[in-house]
C-alpha positions as CSV (number, residue, x, y, z in Angstrom):
1,X,31.8,-0.8,-14.0
2,X,28.1,-2.0,-14.0
3,X,27.9,-2.1,-10.2
4,X,29.4,1.4,-10.0
5,X,26.7,2.7,-12.4
6,X,24.1,0.9,-10.4
7,X,25.3,2.3,-7.1
8,X,25.3,5.8,-8.6
9,X,21.8,5.6,-9.8
10,X,20.7,4.3,-6.4
11,X,22.5,7.1,-4.6
12,X,20.9,9.8,-6.9
13,X,17.4,8.3,-6.6
14,X,17.7,8.5,-2.8
15,X,19.5,12.0,-2.5
16,X,16.3,14.0,-2.3
17,X,17.7,16.4,-5.0
18,X,15.0,18.0,-7.0
19,X,14.6,16.5,-10.4
20,X,12.5,17.4,-13.5
21,X,10.9,14.0,-14.4
22,X,9.0,15.6,-17.3
23,X,12.3,16.5,-19.1
24,X,14.6,13.7,-18.5
25,X,14.8,10.4,-20.5
26,X,11.9,8.0,-20.1
27,X,13.9,5.1,-18.6
28,X,15.9,7.3,-16.2
29,X,12.8,8.8,-14.9
30,X,11.2,5.5,-14.2
31,X,14.3,4.0,-12.6
32,X,14.9,7.1,-10.4
33,X,11.4,7.2,-9.1
34,X,10.9,3.5,-8.8
35,X,13.8,2.6,-6.5
36,X,12.8,4.7,-3.5
37,X,9.1,3.7,-4.0
38,X,10.0,0.0,-4.0
39,X,12.1,0.4,-0.9
40,X,9.2,2.5,0.6
41,X,6.8,-0.4,0.2
42,X,9.2,-2.7,1.9
43,X,9.4,-0.4,4.8
44,X,5.5,-0.4,5.1
45,X,5.5,-4.1,5.2
46,X,8.4,-4.2,7.8
47,X,6.2,-2.6,10.6
48,X,3.8,-5.5,10.6
49,X,6.5,-8.1,10.3
50,X,8.5,-6.8,13.3
51,X,5.5,-6.5,15.4
52,X,4.3,-9.9,14.5
53,X,7.6,-11.5,15.2
54,X,8.0,-10.1,18.8
55,X,4.4,-10.3,19.7
56,X,4.3,-14.1,18.7
57,X,6.6,-14.7,21.7
58,X,3.8,-13.7,24.0
59,X,1.6,-16.4,23.0
60,X,-1.6,-17.0,21.0
61,X,-3.8,-14.5,22.8
62,X,-1.4,-11.7,22.0
63,X,-1.1,-12.8,18.5
64,X,-4.9,-12.8,18.2
65,X,-5.2,-9.4,19.6
66,X,-2.8,-8.1,17.0
67,X,-4.9,-9.8,14.3
68,X,-8.2,-8.4,15.6
69,X,-6.9,-4.9,15.8
70,X,-5.3,-5.1,12.3
71,X,-8.8,-6.1,11.1
72,X,-10.3,-2.9,12.8
73,X,-7.5,-1.0,11.0
74,X,-8.4,-2.1,7.5
75,X,-11.0,0.6,7.0
76,X,-8.4,3.3,8.3
77,X,-5.7,2.0,5.9
78,X,-8.3,2.1,3.1
79,X,-9.0,5.8,3.6
80,X,-5.6,6.7,4.3
81,X,-4.4,5.0,1.0
82,X,-7.3,6.5,-1.0
83,X,-6.5,9.9,0.4
84,X,-2.9,9.5,-0.5
85,X,-3.9,8.7,-4.1
86,X,-5.7,11.7,-4.5
87,X,-3.1,13.7,-3.0
88,X,-0.4,12.2,-5.3
89,X,-2.5,13.0,-8.4
90,X,-3.2,16.6,-7.4
91,X,0.4,17.5,-6.2
92,X,1.9,15.7,-9.2
93,X,-0.2,17.7,-11.7
94,X,0.9,21.1,-10.2
95,X,4.5,19.9,-9.9
96,X,4.5,19.0,-13.7
97,X,2.9,22.5,-14.5
98,X,5.8,24.2,-12.5
99,X,3.0,25.9,-10.4
100,X,5.0,26.3,-7.1
101,X,2.2,28.3,-5.4
102,X,-0.3,25.8,-6.5
103,X,1.9,22.9,-5.3
104,X,2.2,24.4,-1.9
105,X,-1.5,25.0,-1.6
106,X,-2.1,21.4,-2.5
107,X,0.3,20.3,0.0
108,X,-1.4,22.5,2.7
109,X,-4.9,21.3,1.7
110,X,-3.7,17.7,1.9
111,X,-2.3,18.4,5.5
112,X,-5.8,19.8,6.3
113,X,-7.8,16.8,5.0
114,X,-5.3,14.4,6.7
115,X,-5.8,16.1,10.2
116,X,-9.6,16.2,9.9
117,X,-9.8,12.6,8.6
118,X,-7.3,11.5,11.2
119,X,-9.3,13.0,14.2
120,X,-12.6,11.5,12.9
121,X,-11.2,8.1,12.7
122,X,-9.1,8.1,16.0
123,X,-11.3,9.8,18.7
124,X,-14.6,7.5,18.3
125,X,-12.5,4.4,17.5
126,X,-10.3,4.9,20.7
127,X,-13.5,5.6,22.9
128,X,-15.3,2.5,21.8
129,X,-12.3,0.2,21.4
130,X,-13.8,-2.5,23.7
131,X,-17.1,-2.7,21.8
132,X,-15.3,-2.8,18.5
133,X,-13.3,-5.7,19.8
134,X,-16.5,-7.6,20.9
135,X,-18.0,-6.9,17.6
136,X,-15.0,-8.7,16.1
137,X,-15.6,-11.7,18.2
138,X,-12.9,-11.2,21.0
139,X,-13.6,-13.3,23.9
140,X,-13.2,-12.4,27.6
141,X,-9.6,-13.7,27.8
142,X,-8.7,-11.7,24.6
143,X,-10.7,-8.6,25.7
144,X,-8.7,-8.0,28.9
145,X,-5.3,-8.0,27.0
146,X,-6.6,-6.3,23.9
147,X,-8.3,-3.2,25.1
148,X,-5.3,-1.2,26.1
149,X,-3.4,-2.2,23.0
150,X,-6.4,-1.6,20.6
151,X,-7.2,1.6,22.2
152,X,-3.7,3.1,21.7
153,X,-3.3,1.7,18.1
154,X,-6.7,3.2,17.2
155,X,-6.0,6.5,18.8
156,X,-2.9,6.6,16.5
157,X,-5.2,6.7,13.5
158,X,-4.3,10.3,13.2
159,X,-0.7,9.5,13.0
160,X,-1.3,6.7,10.4
161,X,-3.4,9.3,8.3
162,X,-0.7,12.0,8.4
163,X,2.0,9.4,7.5
164,X,0.2,8.2,4.4
165,X,-1.0,11.7,3.3
166,X,2.4,13.7,3.7
167,X,4.3,10.8,2.1
168,X,1.8,11.1,-0.8
169,X,2.6,14.9,-1.1
170,X,6.4,14.1,-1.5
171,X,5.6,11.3,-3.9
172,X,3.5,13.4,-6.1
173,X,6.1,16.1,-6.0
174,X,8.8,13.5,-7.3
175,X,10.6,13.2,-4.2
176,X,9.8,9.7,-2.8
177,X,13.3,9.7,-1.1
178,X,11.8,11.8,1.8
179,X,9.1,9.1,2.4
180,X,11.6,6.3,2.4
181,X,13.9,8.0,4.9
182,X,10.8,8.7,7.0
183,X,9.8,5.1,7.2
184,X,13.4,4.0,7.7
185,X,13.4,6.3,10.8
186,X,10.0,5.1,12.1
187,X,11.0,1.4,11.4
188,X,14.3,1.8,13.1
189,X,12.8,3.2,16.2
190,X,10.0,0.5,16.3
191,X,12.7,-2.3,15.9
192,X,14.7,-1.0,18.8
193,X,11.6,-0.2,21.1
194,X,9.6,-3.2,20.3
195,X,11.7,-5.8,22.3
196,X,12.7,-3.3,24.8
197,X,9.2,-2.2,25.8
198,X,7.7,-5.7,25.4
199,X,10.1,-7.6,27.4
200,X,11.6,-4.8,29.5
201,X,15.0,-4.7,28.2
202,X,17.6,-2.4,30.1
203,X,16.0,0.6,31.7
204,X,12.7,0.1,29.9
205,X,9.7,-1.3,31.7
206,X,8.2,-4.6,30.6
207,X,4.7,-3.6,29.1
208,X,4.0,-6.8,27.3
209,X,1.7,-6.5,24.4
210,X,1.0,-2.8,25.2
211,X,4.6,-2.1,24.7
212,X,4.2,-3.2,21.0
213,X,1.6,-0.5,20.6
214,X,3.7,2.2,22.4
215,X,6.7,1.3,20.2
216,X,4.9,1.4,17.0
217,X,3.2,4.7,17.7
218,X,6.4,6.4,18.8
219,X,8.2,5.2,15.7
220,X,5.3,6.4,13.5
221,X,4.9,9.7,15.4
222,X,8.6,10.6,15.0
223,X,8.3,9.8,11.4
224,X,5.4,12.2,11.0
225,X,7.4,14.9,12.9
226,X,10.2,14.4,10.4
227,X,7.9,14.8,7.5
228,X,6.2,17.9,8.9
229,X,9.6,19.5,9.4
230,X,10.5,18.9,5.7
231,X,7.0,20.1,4.6
232,X,7.2,23.5,6.5
233,X,10.9,24.4,6.6
234,X,11.6,27.5,4.6
235,X,14.5,26.1,2.6
236,X,12.6,23.0,1.7
237,X,10.7,22.1,-1.6
238,X,7.4,23.3,-0.1
239,X,7.9,25.8,2.8
240,X,4.1,25.8,3.6
241,X,2.7,28.1,6.2
242,X,-0.7,28.4,8.0
243,X,-2.1,30.3,5.1
244,X,-1.6,27.2,2.9
245,X,-3.6,25.0,5.3
246,X,-6.7,27.2,5.3
247,X,-9.4,25.5,3.4
248,X,-9.6,26.0,-0.4
249,X,-12.7,24.3,-1.7
250,X,-11.7,23.9,-5.2
251,X,-8.5,22.0,-4.2
252,X,-10.2,20.1,-1.5
253,X,-12.9,18.8,-4.0
254,X,-10.3,17.8,-6.5
255,X,-8.3,15.7,-3.7
256,X,-11.6,14.2,-2.4
257,X,-12.9,13.3,-5.8
258,X,-9.8,11.2,-6.7
259,X,-9.6,9.8,-3.1
260,X,-12.9,8.4,-2.9
261,X,-12.2,6.2,-6.0
262,X,-9.0,5.0,-4.3
263,X,-10.8,4.1,-1.0
264,X,-13.3,2.2,-3.1
265,X,-10.5,0.2,-5.0
266,X,-8.9,-0.8,-1.6
267,X,-12.3,-1.8,0.0
268,X,-13.4,-3.9,-3.0
269,X,-10.1,-5.7,-3.3
270,X,-10.2,-6.4,0.5
271,X,-13.7,-7.7,0.5
272,X,-13.2,-9.8,-2.4
273,X,-10.2,-11.5,-0.5
274,X,-12.5,-12.1,2.5
275,X,-15.0,-14.0,0.2
276,X,-12.1,-16.2,-1.2
277,X,-10.9,-17.1,2.2
278,X,-14.5,-18.2,3.1
279,X,-14.7,-20.4,0.1
280,X,-11.3,-22.0,0.9
281,X,-12.3,-22.5,4.5
282,X,-15.0,-25.0,3.2
283,X,-12.0,-27.3,2.5
284,X,-10.6,-27.1,6.0
285,X,-8.3,-25.3,8.3
286,X,-5.0,-26.8,6.7
287,X,-6.2,-25.3,3.4
288,X,-6.8,-21.9,4.9
289,X,-3.4,-22.0,6.5
290,X,-1.6,-22.9,3.3
291,X,-3.5,-20.0,1.4
292,X,-2.5,-17.6,4.1
293,X,1.1,-18.5,3.8
294,X,1.0,-18.0,0.0
295,X,-0.7,-14.7,0.3
296,X,2.0,-13.4,2.8
297,X,4.7,-14.5,0.2
298,X,2.7,-12.9,-2.7
299,X,2.5,-9.6,-0.9
300,X,6.3,-9.6,-0.3
301,X,7.0,-10.5,-4.0
302,X,4.7,-7.7,-5.2
303,X,6.3,-4.9,-3.2
304,X,8.7,-4.0,-6.2
305,X,5.8,-4.1,-8.5
306,X,3.8,-1.6,-6.5
307,X,6.7,0.6,-6.3
308,X,7.0,0.7,-10.1
309,X,3.2,1.3,-10.3
310,X,3.3,4.2,-7.9
311,X,6.2,5.6,-10.0
312,X,4.0,5.5,-13.0
313,X,1.3,7.3,-11.2
314,X,3.5,10.2,-10.5
315,X,5.0,10.3,-14.0
316,X,1.6,10.4,-15.6
317,X,0.4,13.2,-13.2
318,X,3.5,15.3,-13.8
319,X,3.4,14.9,-17.4
320,X,-0.1,15.9,-17.7
321,X,0.6,18.9,-15.5
322,X,3.3,19.9,-18.0
323,X,0.7,19.5,-21.0
324,X,2.6,16.4,-22.3
325,X,-0.3,13.8,-22.5
326,X,1.6,11.6,-25.1
327,X,4.7,11.6,-23.1
328,X,2.6,10.5,-20.0
329,X,1.1,7.7,-22.1
330,X,4.6,6.4,-23.2
331,X,6.0,6.5,-19.6
332,X,3.1,4.4,-18.4
333,X,3.5,1.8,-21.1
334,X,7.3,1.6,-20.5
335,X,6.5,1.2,-16.7
336,X,4.2,-1.7,-17.7
337,X,7.1,-3.3,-19.7
338,X,9.4,-3.1,-16.7
339,X,6.8,-4.4,-14.3
340,X,5.8,-7.2,-16.7
341,X,9.6,-8.5,-17.0
342,X,9.7,-8.5,-13.1
343,X,6.5,-10.3,-12.7
344,X,7.6,-12.9,-15.1
345,X,10.7,-13.5,-13.2
346,X,8.4,-13.8,-10.0
347,X,6.5,-16.5,-11.8
348,X,9.6,-18.5,-12.8
349,X,10.8,-18.2,-9.1
350,X,7.5,-19.4,-7.8
351,X,7.4,-22.4,-10.2
352,X,11.0,-23.3,-9.6
353,X,11.5,-22.5,-5.9
354,X,8.1,-22.6,-4.3
355,X,8.8,-25.6,-2.1
356,X,12.1,-24.0,-0.8
357,X,10.3,-20.7,0.0
358,X,7.3,-22.2,1.7
359,X,9.4,-24.4,3.8
360,X,10.6,-21.3,6.0
361,X,6.9,-21.2,7.2
362,X,7.0,-25.1,8.2
363,X,3.2,-25.6,8.7
364,X,3.4,-29.2,7.8
365,X,3.4,-31.2,4.5
366,X,-0.4,-30.8,3.8
367,X,-0.5,-27.0,4.3
368,X,2.8,-26.5,2.5
369,X,1.4,-28.3,-0.5
370,X,-1.6,-25.9,-0.7
371,X,0.7,-22.9,-0.5
372,X,2.9,-24.3,-3.2
373,X,0.0,-24.9,-5.6
374,X,-1.4,-21.4,-4.8
375,X,1.8,-19.6,-5.6
376,X,2.2,-21.5,-8.9
377,X,-1.3,-21.2,-10.1
378,X,-1.9,-17.5,-9.1
379,X,1.4,-16.5,-10.7
380,X,0.2,-17.7,-14.2
381,X,-1.6,-14.4,-14.4
382,X,1.3,-12.2,-13.5
383,X,2.3,-11.5,-17.2
384,X,-0.9,-9.6,-17.6
385,X,-1.0,-8.3,-14.0
386,X,2.4,-6.6,-14.5
387,X,0.8,-4.3,-17.0
388,X,-2.6,-4.2,-15.3
389,X,-1.4,-2.8,-11.9
390,X,0.8,-0.1,-13.6
391,X,-2.0,1.0,-16.0
392,X,-4.5,1.2,-13.0
393,X,-2.2,3.3,-11.1
394,X,-1.5,5.5,-14.1
395,X,-5.2,6.2,-14.4
396,X,-5.3,7.0,-10.7
397,X,-2.3,9.3,-11.3
398,X,-4.3,11.1,-14.1
399,X,-7.1,11.7,-11.6
400,X,-9.4,9.2,-13.1
401,X,-9.9,6.8,-10.0
402,X,-13.5,6.0,-10.8
403,X,-12.7,3.8,-13.9
404,X,-10.3,1.6,-11.9
405,X,-12.9,1.3,-9.2
406,X,-15.7,0.1,-11.6
407,X,-13.2,-2.2,-13.1
408,X,-12.5,-3.7,-9.7
409,X,-16.2,-4.3,-9.1
410,X,-16.5,-6.1,-12.4
411,X,-13.4,-8.3,-12.1
412,X,-13.4,-9.0,-8.3
413,X,-17.0,-9.1,-7.4
414,X,-18.8,-10.0,-10.6
415,X,-16.0,-12.4,-12.0
416,X,-13.6,-13.6,-9.5
417,X,-16.0,-14.6,-6.5
418,X,-18.6,-16.3,-8.5
419,X,-15.9,-18.0,-10.7
420,X,-14.0,-19.2,-7.6
421,X,-17.3,-20.7,-6.2
422,X,-18.0,-22.4,-9.6
423,X,-14.5,-23.8,-10.2
424,X,-14.0,-24.9,-6.4
425,X,-17.5,-26.3,-5.6
426,X,-19.3,-27.0,-8.8
427,X,-16.5,-28.4,-10.8
428,X,-15.0,-29.8,-7.7
429,X,-11.5,-28.2,-8.3
430,X,-11.2,-27.6,-4.7
431,X,-8.8,-24.7,-3.6
432,X,-7.2,-24.7,-7.1
433,X,-10.3,-23.3,-8.4
434,X,-9.9,-20.4,-6.1
435,X,-6.3,-19.9,-7.1
436,X,-7.3,-20.0,-10.9
437,X,-10.1,-17.6,-10.4
438,X,-7.6,-15.1,-9.1
439,X,-5.1,-15.6,-11.9
440,X,-8.1,-15.2,-14.6
441,X,-9.7,-12.2,-12.9
442,X,-6.5,-10.4,-12.6
443,X,-5.6,-11.1,-16.3
444,X,-9.1,-9.9,-17.4
445,X,-8.6,-6.7,-15.2
446,X,-5.3,-6.1,-16.9
447,X,-6.7,-6.5,-20.4
448,X,-9.6,-4.0,-19.6
449,X,-7.2,-1.5,-18.2
450,X,-5.2,-1.6,-21.3
451,X,-8.1,-1.1,-23.6
452,X,-9.3,1.9,-21.5
453,X,-6.0,3.4,-21.1
454,X,-5.3,3.2,-24.9
455,X,-8.5,5.1,-25.7
456,X,-6.9,8.1,-23.8
457,X,-9.9,9.8,-22.3
458,X,-7.8,10.0,-19.0
459,X,-5.8,12.7,-20.8
460,X,-8.6,15.1,-20.5
461,X,-9.0,14.7,-16.6
462,X,-8.9,17.9,-14.6
463,X,-8.0,17.7,-11.0
């Protein structure tokens, strides 16, 4: 009976049926929104995993090329993710207010911004791809292979931006099932085309590394076409026309205002991670290898938590639009409860099964030891972080992206990096000091988010 109810809830969450999340029960709204968002996060991660798996068969130069190109894409992902945050907040607010015309305009303005930003990011990057690779330290052997691959991947910045932006539109409207189906389609195409175009299977030419770029770009492009069709079709939830895409200054300002904070949050977190890796590198390549494995495992484990946090952002935005700020606060806290429970389970898993999980990467006993220690120590902060990530996203969903940005600066740059250096080098804790600094700073961030969220100034935000 339990399994039957579970499958029924999953089917409903993925059906794409229009729901009024501001009126239904609190737990039901969180669950219905979280399921497709959790699966969506998994689909996002699958792109990189599939490409890495097949490209690794081509040797170290190909793998290095993918790594260098992904590094160049970090600013693109930062801007696309930040833009998506602003879009979700604005669309959710109008959806909650039952403002259909306003929701359509917000969706059209989101499309306009995504096209402009995508072109700005794609054209110069594609033209100067070789120079950018040299700046990243690519040698002559890598450059010859990397240039065609990087050029196509960087040219697809327009596709990436559209994918993030339109997914955010549907997420804000409370229809994350569309975003999930889009990424399922894109990933399915990528999984089929990757080996076919890299190795020349069947009628396909053997394009080597370049084939991976072609496969990924085709998959994402078809996903974007599917999203556009759902955005413009007359019988859909939006049915936007060219009139909705014409610039509306007030709406554009609202989206950009929230988006800038989102970009800042992503960049601050990314740069702090770079500094932590630099400190760990002082203890040797083996320590870095172990930490990298731990980070990959942590990212996968965090995907469901990010899905719940994104659901909280949508619920807060919609309830503020419906002029129910207290209900918005309760839903955010409940999302935090669920997320905390999940993160505590992850902590138990890491402490009990870390050796078994790490063994799949088989880097050797020394590196595995660092990875196991990293998983166990970092997870000590997960009780707090389960709340923190939900409340930070709730603030973003309310349109207050500036507060989490400054909190990130305080906790990641002012606390985490100096603390990592002090514990690792001054107190001679070694890499354990870096792991501990992550757990401590994330816990402080969660406490600060809770204090600020409880004060309730976010309820007065206008977007």
